[in-house]
C-alpha positions as CSV (number, residue, x, y, z in Angstrom):
1,M,77.9,88.5,81.5
2,K,75.2,89.9,83.8
3,L,74.7,93.9,84.3
4,K,76.1,95.0,87.3
5,K,74.0,95.7,90.4
6,F,75.4,96.9,93.9
7,G,75.8,94.7,96.6
8,S,74.2,96.2,100.0
9,T,77.8,97.3,100.9
10,E,78.6,98.6,97.6
11,Q,75.1,100.5,97.8
12,L,75.9,102.2,101.2
13,V,79.3,103.5,99.9
14,Y,77.7,104.6,96.8
15,E,75.1,106.8,98.8
16,I,78.2,108.4,101.0
17,A,80.3,109.0,97.8
18,K,77.9,110.3,95.4
19,P,77.4,113.6,97.1
20,I,81.2,114.0,97.3
21,A,81.7,113.1,93.9
22,E,79.1,115.8,92.6
23,E,80.8,118.4,94.8
24,I,84.0,117.8,93.0
25,G,82.4,117.8,89.6
26,A,82.6,113.9,89.0
27,Q,80.4,111.2,88.8
28,I,80.8,107.5,90.4
29,W,81.4,105.1,87.6
30,D,81.4,102.2,89.9
31,V,81.9,100.8,93.5
32,C,83.5,97.5,94.2
33,F,83.9,95.7,97.3
34,E,85.9,92.4,96.9
35,K,88.1,90.2,98.8
36,E,91.7,89.6,97.1
37,G,93.8,87.2,99.2
38,A,93.4,87.7,102.6
39,M,92.6,91.3,102.0
40,W,89.3,93.4,101.3
41,Y,89.3,96.3,98.9
42,L,86.9,99.2,98.5
43,R,87.2,100.7,95.0
44,V,85.6,103.8,93.9
45,L,85.9,104.7,90.5
46,I,85.2,108.0,89.2
47,E,84.9,109.9,85.8
48,K,84.6,113.4,84.6
49,D,84.0,114.7,81.2
50,D,87.6,116.3,81.0
51,G,89.3,113.4,82.6
52,I,90.3,112.6,86.2
53,S,93.6,113.8,87.8
54,I,95.5,112.7,90.9
55,D,94.2,115.8,92.5
56,D,90.8,114.7,91.8
57,C,91.5,111.3,93.3
58,E,92.7,113.0,96.6
59,A,89.9,115.4,96.6
60,M,87.6,112.4,96.7
61,T,89.6,110.2,98.8
62,R,90.0,112.4,102.1
63,P,86.0,113.3,102.6
64,L,85.1,109.8,101.6
65,D,87.6,108.4,104.2
66,K,86.4,110.5,106.9
67,Q,82.7,109.7,106.0
68,L,83.2,106.1,106.0
69,D,85.3,106.3,109.3
70,E,82.3,108.3,111.2
71,K,79.3,106.0,109.5
72,D,81.5,102.9,109.8
73,P,79.2,101.0,107.2
74,I,81.7,98.1,107.0
75,T,82.8,95.9,109.7
76,Q,85.7,94.3,108.4
77,S,89.4,96.0,107.7
78,Y,89.6,97.0,103.9
79,M,91.6,99.0,101.8
80,L,90.1,102.1,100.2
81,E,91.2,103.0,96.6
82,V,89.7,105.8,94.5
83,G,90.8,106.1,90.9
84,S,89.8,106.7,87.4
85,A,87.3,104.7,85.7
86,G,90.1,104.7,82.7
87,L,89.8,105.2,78.9
88,G,89.1,101.5,78.1
89,R,86.4,101.2,81.1
90,K,84.1,98.2,81.1
91,L,80.6,98.8,80.7
92,L,78.8,97.4,83.7
93,K,75.5,98.9,84.2
94,E,72.3,100.0,82.1
95,E,73.3,103.5,82.3
96,H,76.9,102.7,80.9
97,F,75.3,101.1,77.8
98,E,72.9,103.8,77.3
99,A,75.4,106.6,77.6
100,F,77.8,105.1,75.1
101,I,75.3,104.0,72.3
102,G,77.0,105.3,69.0
103,S,80.4,104.8,70.7
104,E,83.2,102.3,69.5
105,V,83.5,99.2,71.9
106,Q,85.3,96.3,72.3
107,V,83.4,93.0,72.8
108,R,85.1,89.9,74.0
109,L,82.6,86.7,73.7
110,I,83.0,83.8,75.7
111,R,83.1,81.5,72.6
112,D,83.9,82.0,68.9
113,V,80.9,83.2,66.7
114,D,80.9,83.7,63.0
115,E,82.4,87.3,63.6
116,G,85.3,85.8,65.9
117,K,85.8,86.0,69.6
118,E,86.7,89.7,70.1
119,L,84.9,92.3,68.2
120,V,85.7,96.0,67.9
121,C,82.5,97.7,67.0
122,E,80.1,100.4,67.1
123,L,77.3,100.0,70.1
124,K,74.0,100.5,68.5
125,A,71.4,99.3,71.0
126,F,70.9,97.6,74.1
127,S,68.2,95.7,76.3
128,K,68.4,93.9,79.3
129,K,69.1,90.9,77.7
130,S,71.4,91.9,74.8
131,I,73.4,94.5,72.6
132,T,73.3,95.4,69.2
133,V,76.6,96.1,67.4
134,L,77.6,97.0,64.1
135,T,80.8,95.4,62.7
136,E,82.3,96.3,59.4
137,E,80.0,93.8,57.5
138,K,76.4,93.8,59.4
139,E,74.4,94.7,62.6
140,V,74.6,91.8,65.1
141,E,72.6,91.0,68.2
142,I,74.7,89.5,70.9
143,Q,73.1,88.2,74.2
144,F,74.7,89.1,77.5
145,E,75.4,85.3,78.4
146,D,77.6,85.1,75.4
147,I,79.6,88.0,76.5
148,A,82.7,88.1,78.7
149,F,83.0,91.9,78.8
150,V,82.2,95.0,76.9
151,R,84.5,98.1,77.2
152,L,85.1,101.4,75.6
153,F,87.8,100.9,72.7
154,E,90.7,103.4,72.5
155,D,92.8,103.0,69.6
156,Y,96.4,103.6,70.9
157,E,98.1,103.6,67.5
């Protein structure tokens, strides 16, 4: 796993979307511009402390769509999607890891280690190359190169 950095298109969209998100009391969690099959998708994931509603998505989509049409930073056709980052959101960037130190996370590893391939643990620390987690038994440092993903853990039981 590598910490995510925005590509040029994602950065341009982020700069356009950020003030709109702030206006509705939300933050941008992630911007993804990716091709799936023959279609390009521009996904803007937002979050708020009290959660995201369909009304929040609509309040973000309409002005963002208008700004994107006016500024036209993307040359090819694409589908705009605005949605919630979700309860089990993936931690992708430095600020995500910093914000959720002390939280319970699910870590999926690329290969089995002593603790298994999937851990539910507390995020204790983060550096540019690794995270430190607290399992039931001990504190473990895991290199990003050994991680498939890290996401917030939600116990649905």
